[in-house]
C-alpha positions in Angstrom: 39.8 35.6 -28.7 40.9 33.5 -25.8 42.6 30.2 -26.0 40.4 27.2 -24.9 42.0 24.5 -22.7 42.2 20.9 -23.8 39.3 19.0 -21.9 38.4 15.4 -21.7 36.1 13.2 -19.6 32.4 13.4 -18.7 30.7 13.8 -15.3 27.6 11.6 -14.6 24.8 14.1 -13.8 22.2 15.7 -16.0 22.0 19.5 -16.0 25.5 20.8 -15.3 26.7 17.3 -16.1 29.2 17.3 -18.9 32.5 18.5 -17.7 35.4 19.3 -20.0 38.8 18.1 -18.8 39.8 20.5 -16.0 36.2 21.2 -14.8 34.7 18.6 -12.3 31.0 18.7 -12.0 29.7 17.6 -8.6 27.0 18.4 -6.1 28.5 20.5 -3.4 28.6 23.3 -0.8 28.8 27.1 -0.9 29.4 29.7 1.8 32.8 28.5 3.0 35.7 30.9 3.3 37.6 32.0 0.2 38.9 35.3 -1.1 36.6 37.0 -3.6 38.0 39.7 -5.8 35.7 42.0 -7.6 36.3 43.4 -11.1 37.5 41.9 -14.3 40.5 39.6 -14.7 43.4 41.2 -16.6 43.1 39.5 -20.0 46.8 40.0 -20.8 46.3 41.4 -24.3 44.1 40.7 -27.2 44.2 38.6 -30.3 45.3 35.0 -30.3 48.5 33.9 -28.7 50.2 30.5 -28.2 49.4 28.7 -24.9 51.5 25.8 -23.7 50.5 23.2 -21.2 53.0 20.5 -21.4 52.4 18.9 -17.9 49.1 17.2 -18.6 45.4 18.0 -18.4 42.8 18.1 -15.6 40.3 15.2 -15.6 36.7 15.7 -14.3 36.5 14.3 -10.8 34.6 14.5 -7.5 36.1 15.0 -4.1 36.3 11.7 -2.2 35.9 12.9 1.3 33.6 11.9 4.2 31.3 14.3 6.1 33.0 16.3 8.8 35.5 19.1 9.1 38.3 18.9 6.6 41.8 20.2 7.0 43.6 22.2 4.3 44.9 19.9 1.5 42.4 17.1 2.1 41.0 17.3 -1.4 41.3 14.5 -3.9 43.9 15.4 -6.4 42.6 15.5 -10.0 44.2 12.9 -12.2 46.3 14.4 -14.9 47.4 12.4 -18.0 50.9 12.1 -16.5 49.7 11.7 -12.9 50.2 15.4 -12.0 47.8 18.2 -11.2 47.0 20.7 -14.0 50.0 23.0 -14.3 49.9 26.2 -16.3 53.0 28.4 -16.9 53.5 31.8 -18.3 54.6 31.7 -21.9 56.2 34.2 -24.4 53.8 36.3 -26.4 54.7 39.4 -28.4 57.9 39.8 -26.5 56.1 39.6 -23.1 55.4 36.8 -20.7 51.7 36.1 -20.1 49.4 33.4 -18.7 45.9 33.1 -19.9 43.7 30.0 -19.8 39.9 29.7 -20.3 37.7 26.7 -19.6 34.1 26.3 -20.8 31.3 24.3 -19.3 28.0 23.5 -21.2 25.1 24.0 -18.9 22.7 21.6 -20.7 19.7 23.8 -19.9 20.4 24.1 -16.2 19.3 27.2 -14.4 19.2 28.1 -10.7 21.7 28.3 -7.8 25.2 27.0 -8.2 28.6 27.4 -6.6 31.9 27.9 -8.5 34.8 26.4 -6.7 38.5 26.3 -7.4 41.4 24.8 -5.4 44.8 26.1 -6.7 48.2 27.3 -5.7 51.2 29.0 -7.2 54.5 27.1 -7.4 56.7 29.8 -6.0 56.3 33.0 -4.0 57.9 35.2 -6.6 56.1 36.9 -9.5 52.9 38.7 -10.1 49.4 37.7 -9.0 47.1 35.2 -10.8 43.4 35.9 -10.8 40.4 33.7 -11.6 37.2 35.1 -13.1 33.9 33.8 -14.4 31.5 34.8 -17.2 28.6 33.4 -19.2 30.4 34.6 -22.3 33.7 33.2 -23.7 34.7 36.7 -24.6 34.0 38.1 -21.1 33.9 40.3 -19.3 35.1 38.1 -16.5 34.2 38.8 -12.8 37.0 38.0 -10.5 36.4 35.7 -7.5 39.9 34.3 -6.5 43.4 35.7 -6.5 46.7 33.8 -5.9 49.1 36.3 -4.4 52.8 35.7 -3.9 52.0 34.0 -0.5 49.5 31.5 -2.0 52.0 28.6 -2.4 49.8 26.2 -0.5 46.5 25.1 -2.1 43.9 27.7 -1.6 40.1 27.1 -1.9 37.9 29.8 -3.4 34.1 29.7 -3.8 31.7 31.9 -5.5 27.9 31.6 -5.2 26.1 32.1 -8.6 22.6 32.3 -9.9 22.5 30.9 -13.4 19.7 32.5 -15.4 17.5 30.5 -17.7 18.7 30.4 -21.3 22.5 30.5 -20.6 24.3 27.8 -22.6 27.7 27.7 -20.9 29.8 28.9 -17.9 33.4 30.0 -18.5 36.2 30.2 -16.0 39.5 32.1 -16.9 42.8 32.6 -15.1 45.2 35.3 -16.0 48.3 36.9 -14.6 48.2 40.5 -13.4 51.3 41.9 -15.2 52.3 40.6 -18.6 55.6 42.5 -18.6 57.3 40.5 -15.8 58.3 37.0 -14.9 59.3 34.1 -17.0 58.1 30.6 -17.9 59.1 29.5 -14.3 56.1 31.4 -13.0 53.4 28.7 -12.8 50.2 27.7 -11.1 48.7 24.3 -10.3 45.0 23.7 -10.3 43.9 20.8 -8.1 40.1 21.0 -8.3 37.7 23.0 -10.5 34.0 22.5 -10.2 30.6 24.0 -10.9 28.2 22.7 -8.3 24.4 23.0 -8.7 23.8 23.8 -5.0 24.0 27.0 -3.0 25.1 26.3 0.6 23.6 29.5 1.9 20.4 27.5 2.0 21.8 25.6 4.9 20.2 27.6 7.7 18.9 25.9 10.8 15.1 25.9 11.1 12.7 25.2 13.9 13.9 22.3 16.1 17.4 22.3 14.4 20.5 23.4 16.3 22.7 23.4 13.2 22.4 23.0 9.4 25.8 23.0 7.6 27.0 21.8 4.2 28.3 18.3 4.3 31.9 17.6 3.4 31.1 16.4 -0.1 29.1 19.5 -0.8 26.0 17.6 -1.7 23.6 19.3 0.6 22.9 20.2 4.2 23.7 18.1 7.3 21.1 18.9 10.0 21.5 18.4 13.8 18.1 18.4 15.4 17.3 19.8 18.8 16.8 17.5 21.7 13.2 16.2 22.3 11.4 18.5 24.7 13.3 21.6 23.6 11.1 24.7 23.3 10.1 26.0 19.9 7.7 28.6 18.8 4.3 27.6 20.1 5.3 24.2 21.3 8.1 21.7 21.9 10.5 19.7 19.6 10.0 16.0 19.0 12.0 14.2 16.4 13.2 17.4 14.9 9.6 18.7 14.4 8.0 21.5 16.3 4.8 20.1 17.7 2.3 22.8 18.7 1.2 22.6 22.4 -2.1 20.8 22.5 -3.7 18.8 25.2 -4.4 15.3 23.9 -1.4 15.0 21.5 0.3 12.5 23.8 3.2 14.8 24.7 3.5 16.4 28.1 4.2 20.1 27.5 4.5 23.3 29.4 1.5 23.9 31.7 0.4 20.2 31.5 0.7 17.8 34.4 0.1 14.8 32.1 -0.9 13.9 28.6 -1.9 10.3 27.7 -3.3 11.3 24.3 -6.7 9.8 23.4 -6.8 8.0 26.8 -7.1 11.4 28.6 -10.3 11.4 30.6 -11.0 7.6 30.2 -10.9 5.0 32.9 -7.6 3.8 31.4 -5.8 7.0 32.4 -5.4 9.1 35.5 -4.9 12.1 33.2 -8.0 14.2 32.8 -9.4 15.7 29.6 -7.7 19.0 30.4 -4.2 17.3 30.9 -4.3 17.7 34.6 -4.2 14.8 37.1 -7.5 13.4 38.1 -8.5 13.8 41.7 -7.1 11.5 44.3 -9.0 8.2 44.7 -10.7 8.6 41.3 -11.5 5.0 40.1 -9.3 3.7 37.3 -7.9 0.5 35.8 -4.3 -0.4 36.3 -4.6 -3.4 33.9 -3.4 -5.7 36.7 -5.9 -8.5 37.2 -4.5 -9.2 40.7 -5.3 -5.8 42.2 -8.6 -4.4 43.4 -10.0 -1.0 44.2 -7.8 0.6 41.6 -7.6 4.4 42.2 -5.6 7.4 41.0 -2.9 9.0 43.1 -0.8 11.9 41.7 -1.5 10.8 38.2 -0.8 7.1 38.7 -3.3 4.3 38.8 -2.7 1.6 41.4 -4.7 -0.9 43.3 -4.5 -3.2 46.3 -2.7 -6.4 45.4 -4.2 -9.8 46.2 -3.6 -13.4 45.2 -5.6 -16.5 44.4 -5.2 -20.2 45.3 -3.6 -22.6 42.9 -5.7 -23.5 40.0 -7.6 -20.2 40.0 -6.8 -16.8 38.6 -7.5 -13.2 39.6 -10.6 -11.7 38.0 -9.5 -8.0 38.4 -12.4 -7.3 40.7 -10.9 -8.8 43.9 -12.2 -12.3 43.3 -10.8 -15.5 41.8 -12.0 -17.6 39.0 -11.1 -20.8 37.1 -9.3 -20.4 33.8 -12.4 -21.4 32.0 -12.5 -23.8 29.1 -9.6 -24.0 26.6 -11.1 -24.4 23.1 -7.8 -24.8 21.1 -4.0 -24.9 21.7 -1.6 -24.3 18.8 1.6 -23.6 20.6 3.7 -26.2 18.7 4.7 -27.9 21.9 4.0 -31.3 20.2 7.1 -30.6 18.1 5.1 -30.9 14.8 2.1 -29.3 13.0 -0.3 -32.2 12.5 -1.2 -33.0 16.1 -2.6 -29.5 16.8 -3.6 -27.9 13.5 -6.5 -29.3 11.4 -5.4 -27.8 8.1 -1.9 -27.1 6.7 -1.4 -25.2 3.4 2.1 -24.8 2.0 3.5 -25.1 -1.4 6.3 -27.4 -0.4 7.1 -29.2 2.9 9.2 -27.0 5.1 7.5 -23.7 4.1 6.0 -24.0 7.6 8.5 -25.5 10.0 8.5 -26.2 13.8 11.8 -25.5 15.5 13.4 -25.2 18.9 16.2 -23.0 20.2 18.6 -26.0 19.6 17.8 -26.2 15.8 16.5 -22.7 15.0 17.0 -21.5 11.4 19.4 -18.7 10.9 17.9 -15.4 12.1 15.0 -17.1 14.0 14.2 -15.9 17.5 14.0 -18.2 20.5 10.5 -19.5 21.1 8.2 -17.0 22.9 7.3 -19.7 25.4 7.9 -23.4 25.9 10.3 -25.3 23.6 9.0 -24.8 20.1 7.8 -22.1 17.7 7.0 -22.0 14.0 8.6 -20.3 11.0 6.5 -19.4 7.9 8.9 -19.1 4.9 6.9 -17.9 1.8 8.2 -17.2 -1.7 6.6 -15.0 -4.3 6.1 -18.1 -6.4 4.0 -19.8 -3.7 0.7 -19.4 -5.6 -1.8 -21.5 -7.5 -1.8 -24.4 -8.3 0.2 -25.4 -5.2 -2.1 -23.1 -3.1 -5.7 -22.1 -3.8 -4.9 -18.5 -4.5 -3.0 -16.3 -6.9 -1.2 -14.5 -4.0 1.7 -16.1 -2.1 0.5 -17.9 1.0 1.2 -20.5 3.7 -1.2 -21.0 6.6 -2.5 -23.1 9.4 -6.1 -23.3 10.7 -8.3 -25.0 13.2 -11.5 -26.8 12.4 -13.6 -24.5 10.1 -16.6 -24.9 12.5 -14.8 -23.8 15.7 -16.8 -20.5 15.9 -20.5 -19.9 15.3 -22.7 -16.7 15.6 -23.2 -15.9 19.3 -19.9 -17.4 20.4 -17.8 -15.2 22.7 -14.1 -16.2 22.9 -10.6 -15.0 23.8 -7.8 -15.5 21.3 -4.1 -15.1 22.0 -1.1 -15.5 19.7 2.5 -14.1 19.4 4.1 -13.0 16.2 7.7 -12.1 15.5 8.7 -9.9 12.5 12.5 -10.1 11.8 14.6 -7.0 11.6 15.4 -7.7 7.9 11.7 -7.8 7.0 11.4 -5.8 3.8 9.4 -2.6 3.4 5.7 -3.2 2.8 5.2 -0.4 0.3 5.2 -1.3 -3.4 6.6 0.6 -6.3 4.3 1.8 -9.0 2.9 -1.2 -10.9 5.0 -3.8 -9.0 2.0 -5.1 -7.0 -0.9 -5.6 -9.3 -3.1 -6.9 -6.3 -2.2 -4.0 -4.0 0.1 -4.0 -1.0 -1.0 -6.0 2.1 0.1 -8.9 4.2 -2.4 -10.8 6.4 -1.2 -12.8 9.4 -4.4 -13.7 11.3 -8.0 -14.1 10.3 -11.2 -16.0 11.3 -12.5 -17.4 8.1 -14.4 -20.2 6.3 -16.9 -21.2 3.6 -18.1 -19.9 1.2 -14.7 -18.0 1.0 -16.3 -14.8 -0.3 -13.7 -12.1 -0.2 -11.6 -10.6 2.5 -12.3 -11.7 6.1 -14.7 -9.6 8.2 -11.9 -9.1 10.8 -8.3 -9.6 9.8 -4.9 -8.6 11.3 -2.3 -7.6 8.8 0.9 -5.7 8.1 0.3 -2.7 5.9 1.7 0.7 4.9 -0.4 3.3 6.8 0.3 6.9 8.0 3.5 6.9 6.0 5.1 3.9 7.9 4.9 0.1 7.9 2.3 -0.9 10.5 0.4 -3.6 12.3 -3.3 -3.1 11.5 -6.8 -4.5 12.0 -9.0 -4.4 9.0 -12.7 -5.1 8.3 -14.4 -6.5 5.3 -16.4 -5.1 2.4 -19.4 -4.3 4.5 -17.2 -1.6 6.1 -15.4 -0.5 3.0 -12.3 -2.5 4.0 -11.4 0.2 6.5 -8.5 0.0 9.1 -10.0 1.1 12.4 -6.7 0.5 14.2 -3.0 0.5 13.3 0.3 1.1 15.0 4.0 1.3 13.8 5.4 -2.2 12.9 7.5 -3.7 15.6 10.6 -5.7 14.4 13.1 -7.8 16.2 11.0 -9.0 19.2 7.9 -11.1 19.9 4.6 -9.1 20.0 1.7 -10.6 21.9 -1.8 -10.2 20.6 -4.9 -10.8 22.8 -8.4 -10.5 21.2 -11.8 -10.7 22.9 -14.4 -11.3 20.3 -18.1 -12.1 19.9 -19.1 -13.6 16.6 -22.0 -12.2 14.6 -22.9 -12.4 10.9 -25.2 -9.4 11.0 -24.6 -5.7 11.9 -27.2 -6.0 14.7 -26.0 -9.3 16.0 -24.2 -7.9 19.0 -20.7 -8.7 17.6 -17.7 -6.9 19.0 -13.9 -6.8 19.2 -11.6 -5.8 22.1 -7.9 -6.2 21.7 -4.6 -5.8 23.6 -1.1 -5.6 22.1 1.6 -6.4 24.6 -1.1 -6.1 27.4 -1.9 -2.5 26.3 -5.5 -2.0 25.2 -6.0 -0.6 21.7 -8.3 2.2 20.8 -10.3 2.0 17.6 -10.6 5.1 15.5 -14.0 4.1 14.2 -15.5 4.8 17.7 -12.7 6.3 19.7 -13.3 3.4 22.1 -11.6 0.2 23.2 -14.6 -2.1 22.4 -15.7 -1.9 18.8 -19.3 -3.1 18.1 -19.1 -4.6 14.7 -20.1 -7.5 12.5 -17.4 -10.2 12.8 -18.5 -12.7 10.2 -19.8 -12.5 6.7 -23.6 -12.7 6.4 -23.1 -15.8 4.3 -21.0 -17.6 7.0 -22.6 -19.9 9.5 -19.2 -21.0 11.0 -15.6 -20.1 10.7 -12.2 -21.3 11.9 -9.1 -19.6 13.3 -6.1 -19.0 10.9 -2.5 -17.9 11.3 -0.9 -17.2 8.0 1.7 -15.4 5.9 -0.5 -14.3 3.1 0.5 -11.3 0.9 -0.1 -9.6 -2.4 1.9 -11.0 -5.2 4.9 -9.0 -6.3 5.6 -7.3 -2.9 8.9 -9.1 -2.4 10.6 -12.4 -3.3 10.7 -14.1 0.1 10.0 -13.3 3.7 9.8 -15.0 7.1 7.3 -14.6 9.9 7.3 -16.5 13.2 4.4 -17.6 15.4 4.0 -19.1 18.9 1.7 -19.4 21.9 -1.6 -19.7 20.0 -4.5 -20.3 22.5 -8.2 -19.9 22.3 -10.6 -20.1 25.3 -13.6 -18.8 27.1 -11.6 -16.5 29.5 -8.8 -14.1 29.3 -7.0 -15.8 32.2 -7.0 -19.1 30.3 -5.2 -17.9 27.2 -3.1 -14.8 28.0 0.7 -15.2 28.5 2.2 -13.9 31.8 
């Protein structure tokens, strides 16, 4: 029967987690160079024999290294009771000198790939060899995987990939000398690191759109280097480490395509045809510049003839000039306060909505989008009833609640800034009893019956935090448009809307984000014919708000500026 080493300490992971002193359990890497010796370790005799180890005991530990190439000897030394590495010497047994030490590791029900790793050296170049072996039985047989020859006086790293079958209760590691009839107690080895690692680094093989996949330095998994965007892969090209199959209309210009504007292909907004080839020269298009006329395609680019208008008038996009129309409301905070522009102010405490300038901006606030002033909405999770009229946190500003009536056609513009430290919108299970949503603009009013017919919000869609436009219950609260959330800069919204409180009332929505038209998924078009008021509403007002589901996060900031509502695009849109 073999002598068991004296072990202490406990590693922190379940399944291959409890390590006896001398065996460090850590996630790690396999497949690195290390000598593997086949066959059984010489067990140096049978029966019990005394085993001395006066120089301390190995403590379970994890290598403290950072990812990257490591030079020999860069491992973290295990901490022995006396500050030294684990040292084992040959000892006298039945008139011979032998070394034999066995360590055991409970597997706690773990099964699957693993890597056995040892970092050890011999203290002198004289004497016989020392061999390490492994077994699932304390009595062996032990399969050799590492030998310290006379030249191994520097620390040597050996690794052995294992597959641990279900039902095994422990893994045993043994070291023994090769010739029990030679040497003396001065023949010693030092063990710096001993670990069983539940990971097989042979899994680290580069896949599609990966140029490399290697084990990281801490042996916790694979570090992947993705191929450059546009690199060829089977049937397509690489983008963000993913092989996207060649397909006209996916928004990525690929081999054989002259262009690809995605859903805009074939529309007047693009000079790319439905087959991903340039439209014919002089084909009519729209370059989105109001001060050009006769817009036409040329080599895939839409351009028009520039013209200008006299002071006090604006370009109409068709070669003519028009007055800016009638301005219905201005909420750009240029009065330096809230009350002289906004009809209604709802906040739990003064200061939840604050007007600031660049000179006195709160920490983290952006410079105003235009002019001198902008507004910060600072809302806490506790900003609910009774200090507001809702059970969900909210602060908001609104115009008169009778600003819009059925049949009105208006242009609305505003700018919103989402800070870079804005928290993720997705909720953990059960943490948001009212769902996960955050509204920042709506047209709303009495009788306050549910969600707005049209609302602009921040939501978690398509696996990412997103800007979105949603509709009310009459459309199943769908989201006919969304795009990835933009943080750290002002984003300009422009909306052209006709108000209707019936489906057949001629209501519609067109919108632009940073001057780019948006396409609605409900119709694959840029002008969505839709009901824009509840059937119970005869008038509504314009709201900007920070209004979210309770429990999403404790506090957050949003910033607004440049709110204008008028009868023409030219009258409200920022340059």
